[in-house]
N, C-alpha and C positions, 0 to 999 in steps of 0.2 A: 506901254507898247500897244499900238493899234493893231487890230487883227484884220481890218479891211484893207484890201489893196496891196497886200504883200505879194511880191513876185518871186518866182523860183530862183532868179539870179540875183536877188537882193543881197548885198554883202552882209547886212545885219542878220538875215535869215541863215545864211551859211555859217556865220560865226556862232549863232545860237545853237544850230544843229550840232556843229562840231563840239561845242562846249558840253552839251548834254549827252551826246552819244560817244564821246571820246574820253570822258572823265572816268577816274577810278573810284569816285565816290558814288554812293547810291542816290539816284534821282527819283523822286516820287511824282508820278504823272497821273493826271485826271483826263480821261477821254470823254468828250461830249460829242455825241453823234456816233451811232453804232450800226450804220448801214454797211454797204459793201466796203467802202473805204475805211470806215471805222473798224470793221472786223479785221481787215488787213493789218491795221496798226496794232490791234490787240495781239494778233499772231506774232508780229515782228518784235514789239516791245516785250512780250512775255519771254522771248528767247534772249533778250539782252541781259548780260550778267549784272549790269549796274543800274538797271531800271526796275522800279517797283510800281505796278499799276494799282493806285489806291482806289480807283472806281471807274466804272463805265456807265454812261448815262445815254438814254434815248427815249423819246416820248412813246415810241412803239415798243411795247413789251415783247413783241415777237421778232424784233430786229436781230439779224444774224449775229451781230457783235455781242448783244446781250446773251444770246444762247451760248456762244463760245465762252463768254465770261463766266457763266454759271458752271460750265463744264470744267473750267480751270480753277474754280473756287474763288473767283474775284467778287468784289462787291458790285452789284448792278442795281440800277434804279431807273424809273421813268421820270423822276423829278431831279434834274441836275442841280437845282438851287440848294438842295439840302446838303450837297457835297462841297459847295463853293467856299464856305466859311472855314473849312478845315485848315489848320495851320501847317499841317504836314504835307502840303502840296508845293512842289517846286515849279511845275510846269503844267499849264492847262492847254490841251490841244482841242480846238473846236473845228470840227469838220462839217457842221450843220449848214454853213453858208447863210445863216439867218442873221440879219443885222440886229434884230431885237435880242436874240440870244447873245450876240457879241456885246451889246451895251449892258445887258444884265450881268454878264460875267465880269465886265470891268467894274461895275458898281458893287458887286457882292464878294469878289474874290478877296482872299487874305492878303495883307500887305507882304510884298516880297515874292508873291507868285507871279510868274510871267505867263503871257498868253500868246499863242500863235494860232492862226486859222487859215482857211481858204487854201490858196496855192502853196503856202508855206507848209501846211500839214501834209499835202501831197508830196512836197519835196522831201520831207522827212522819210516818208515811205520809200521813195525812190533811192534816197541816200543810204538807208539801212539795207534795203534789198540789194543794191549794188555792192555794198561792202560785204554782205554775207556771201554773195556769189564769188567775190574776189577771194574771200577766205577759203571757200570751198575749192577753188582752183589752186590756191596755194597749197592746200592740204594734199590734193592729188599730185601736185608737182613734187612735194617733199617725198611722198611715197614712191613716185617714179624715180626720183633722184637716188633714194636709198637702194632701190632695186638695181639701177644702173651701176652704182658703186659696188654692190655685192657681186654683180655679174663680172665686173672688171677684176675683182679680187679673188673670186672663187670659180673653180672649174672642176668638174667631175672627171677624174683621171681613171681610165679603165685599166691599162696595163696588160699583162699577158696571162694573168691568172685565170684559169677556166671558170671559176666561180664568178669573177668580176665580169667576164664576157657574157655569162648567162644573165647577170644582173642588168647589163647593158641592153640585152634583148628584152628583158621584162619591162624596163623603162620605156623602150620604143613602143611596146604594145599597149601599156596602160596610159601613157601620156595623153594620147588624143581623146581618151574617154573621160566622162565626168566621175569615174569611180573614185571612192575614198581609198586612200593608200596609207598603210601603216608600215613605217620603216623601223626595223629593229637592228640592234647592234651595240657593241660596247661604246663607251665614251671615246670620242675622237676618231671614229671610223669613217666619218664623212656623211652623216645622215642628212645634214642640211644641204650639202652639195647635191645629194641625190634629189632632194625636194626641188631644188632650183633647176636641175636637169629635167625633171618631170614637167615643171611649170613652163620652161622654155620651149618644150616640144609639144605643148598642149594648145588647144584652140583659144585658151585664155591668155596666151603669152603677151598680148598687147596690154593687158591689165597688170597692175603691180601685184607682186607676191607679198602679202602681209605676214610677218613672222612674229611669234611670241614664244618666249621661254617660260614655261609654266612653273619652273622651279624658282624663278627670280622674284615672284610676287606672293604676298600673303593672300589667303582666300578672298578677303573683302576687296583688296586692290585688283585681284585677278578678275573678279566679277565686273568691276567698273571698267577695266581695260577691255574686256571682251564685249560687253553689252552696252557700255556707255552709262550715263546717268543724267537725271534731270536736275535743274537748279533747285537747291534746297533739299536734295535727297539726304544729305548728311553735312556735317560741319565742314566748311571749305568748298562746298559745291555751289559756287557763285554763278555758274552758267551751265546751260545744257552742254553736254559733251558727247560726241559720237564715239561709239565703241569700235573695236577693230572689225567686228563682223559687218557693221554698216559701212566702214571704210573699204572693206574687201568685197562688198556687194558686186557681183558680176565677175569676180576674180577668184583668187586662190588664197587660202590661209594655211600657214605651216605652224602647227602646235608642237613645239619641241618639248621633250620630257613630259609627255602627257601622263605618264605613270605617277608623277608627283602631284597631280591635281587632287584637291580635296574631294571627298564624296559629295559634298553639297554642290560644288561647281560641276562635278561630273554629271549630276542629275540635271542641271540647267543646260549643260552642253548637249546632253542626250535629247532633251526636249527640242532644242534648236535643230539638231540633226534630223529629228523625226518630222517636225512640222515646218521647218524652214522659217520659223518666226523667232524674233528676239524681243525682249522686254527690257528697257533700260532701268537701272536702279532708280526707284522713286516714281516710276511711270505706271499707269494702269492700262496703257494701250500697248499693243504689239505691232511690230513691223515685219513685213516679209523681206527676206534676203535670199539671194542665190549665191552660195559660196561653196567652192570645192575645198574639201578638207584633206590635208596631208598631215599625218601625225607621226611622231617618232618617240622612241623610248629605248633606254638601255636596261630596263627592268624586266624581270620575269613576270609578265602580267598574269599568266595562269596561276602562279603562286600567290600573287597579290589578290586575285579573286578568291582563292581558298582562304587567305588570311583576312578577308573582308575589307581590304584596302582599295579594291578596284571593282567597279560595277560590271557584272557579267554581261548585262544587256548593252552597255556602252562598248565593251570589248568586241562583241559580235557586230556592232554597228560600224566600228572603225577598222575591223579586221577583214574587210571585204577582199582586199588585195594586199599581200604582204611581201615586202622586200627585206631580206635579212643580209646584212653586210658582214663579211668575215673580218676578224681582227687581223692586224698587220702581220702578226707572227705566223698566220696561215697563208700568207701570200708573199713570202720572202723573195720569190723570184722577181717581184715587182719593185723591190727596194732600190736597186740601182737606178731604175727609170724614175721612180718617185723622188729619189734624192736629187737627181739631175733637174727635175721639174721644180722642186723647192729651191734649188740653188739659183735657178734663173729668177725666181720671184724675189729671193733674198738679195740677189745682186742688184736688182732694180730698186728695192726698198732701201738698202743701205748705201747704194750708189758707190759700189766698190767693185773693182775689176778682178773678180775671182772666176776662173774659167773651168776648173775641174776638181774632181775629188780623187785622191790617191787610191790605188787598188787596195792598199792595206786598210784604209779608212772604210772603204766599201765593204770589205770583208767583216770588219767589226760591226758595221751597221746591220749586215745580214745575220750576224751571230747573236744580236741582242733581241730580247723578247718583246720589246715595245708595249709595255702596259698602257701607255698613253696613246698608242696607235698613230694615225696620221698627224694629229696635232702635235704629239711629242716629237716626231721625226722632223716636222717643219721647224719647230723651235730649236732643235739640235743643229740643223743645217744653218739657220740664221745666226745662231751663236757662233758657229765655226767660221762663218763669213766675217763676222766682227773680229774674231781673234786672229785669223791668219794675216800675216804680213806679206804674203806672196800671192801668186795667182792660183794657188792650189790649196785645198783643204787636206791636211795631213791627220794621221791618227791622233796626234797630240792635241789637236784642236777640238776633239770630241770630249764630252763630259767624262769624268772619271768612271761613272757607273756604266758607261757604254764601252769604255776601253777594255781590251781583253785582259782579264786577270788570270794569273796562273791557276791551273787546275791541280788535280792530285798528282803529287810528285813523290813516289815511294822513297827515294833516296833522302828526302828531307825528314822522314820519320812521321809517325802517326800524329803526334801533338802539333807539330808545325803545320802539317797538311790540314788538320782539323781547324786550326786557327785561321788559316787562309780561306777555307771553305766558308767558315762563319762570317768572315769579313766580306766575302763576295756576296753571300746571302743578304747580309745587312744592307749593303750598298744598294742592291737591286730592289729589296723590299722598301727601303726608304724612298727611292726614286719612284717606285710604283704607287705608293700611298700619296706622295706629293702630286704626282700626275693626276691621280683620280680626284684629289681635292683641289686641283687647279692652283696649286701653290699655297693654299691656305693651311698654315702649320697646325692650327687648332683642329681643323677638320681632319687633316691627315693623321694627327695623333689619335683622334677619336676612332677613325677607321682602323688604325693599328691596335686599338685597345691599349694604348700606352698613355701615361701621364704626359702632359704637354712638356714639362721640364725634361723628362727622360728622352722624348723625341728630339728636343732641341740639343740635348747632350750628344745624341747619336749623330745628328747632323754635323755638329762641330767636330766630332771624332773623325768622321769620314769626309770632312770638308765639303759638305753638300749644301751649306746654307745659301750659297749663290744660286743653286738650282731652285730653291723656294722663292727667292726674290725674282728670278727670271720668269718662272712659271706664273707668278701672280701678276706680273707686269702686263 
């Protein structure tokens, strides 16, 4: 292949570029010419997951591309001829524009190595740069799409409870500020909904809200997810990857269940909150980011501090402004309103014409303790919509553990009443543990301090196995 006279629109050039930048196999590249254009190629190729730069050459030892190569730990030289005979080169990119260099390359290169130069090298730069910009736009698009979907599916419902009205006022006051917010409350009380309400009413509402559940990932994966990583940082890191902090730059990040974060990651998070800087895994350089943090937890962080499981300095950093959500059992006056709201959502989701909830069913819903809070109520209503064959949800469509079980009845005698009370306790306890474990039987058994087999036996006894499957779905 000749390197003189190649044009940007040459079909051969486009084919070659696509072949080397689109392949899943590793391509080894030698760059000759490390001035301004050469430096740009070093920057771009170094970020490519399937490209290895085997060397950078320029007759000027102070060329900017050579300086960058030294910083990146690449092989650099002022004598390009000593690199040409290497058999491990797939592609030689010549940006010198010197015909003598071009002829020398053709005569000394290893068999099988291809050569491009001149405008073709510039075309590679434009091709990769345009693709990276497109990927960046696609990344932003996906974040925005997820946020739009979340907005469509989630809405913070206030109700008539005085505590909830107070929380609504707190959200209105803190949302326009850049203040860090800590949302506390039991599982299922709507902490993520509050974070979205804060974001929607903030000055950053035009930017995506990036969310992360800190419980879902191991410490090493959590670090990579938060801060990103450089190519080669660990096995499988074939390309640089931006972390969520970098993706959320200029916007908001919601860290759910921050109390489950390991002490090691807590320390790195604290540093970012203090300095506004992040360092990707495997990188030696830091980047500045501006991200508003909203955190949430269902844990007693003060106790975790005393137990040495949570950093006190991080607690004071995130506890600038606290919103504490009440459990559903403390806002029973809102249950009819919330049940109607979830009915509307379930009706649309299931595509079934169910118009109302019977008064008896509403009374049962108000009488239940709701250990799983809003999440459990939503699941119960959706289940009832699926079960009913009419336009109304009746008491019989509610789960057994929600239905009204007989209380103490003296005429039945002590032993019978005792057995009934034990049965009622077992049903509600099993439902509570399953809700807390999100349907995972093994985890629910551990929370109950029971063998898994015993827990399964109790589920079968009370016919609650379907609750475990439904909650885990």
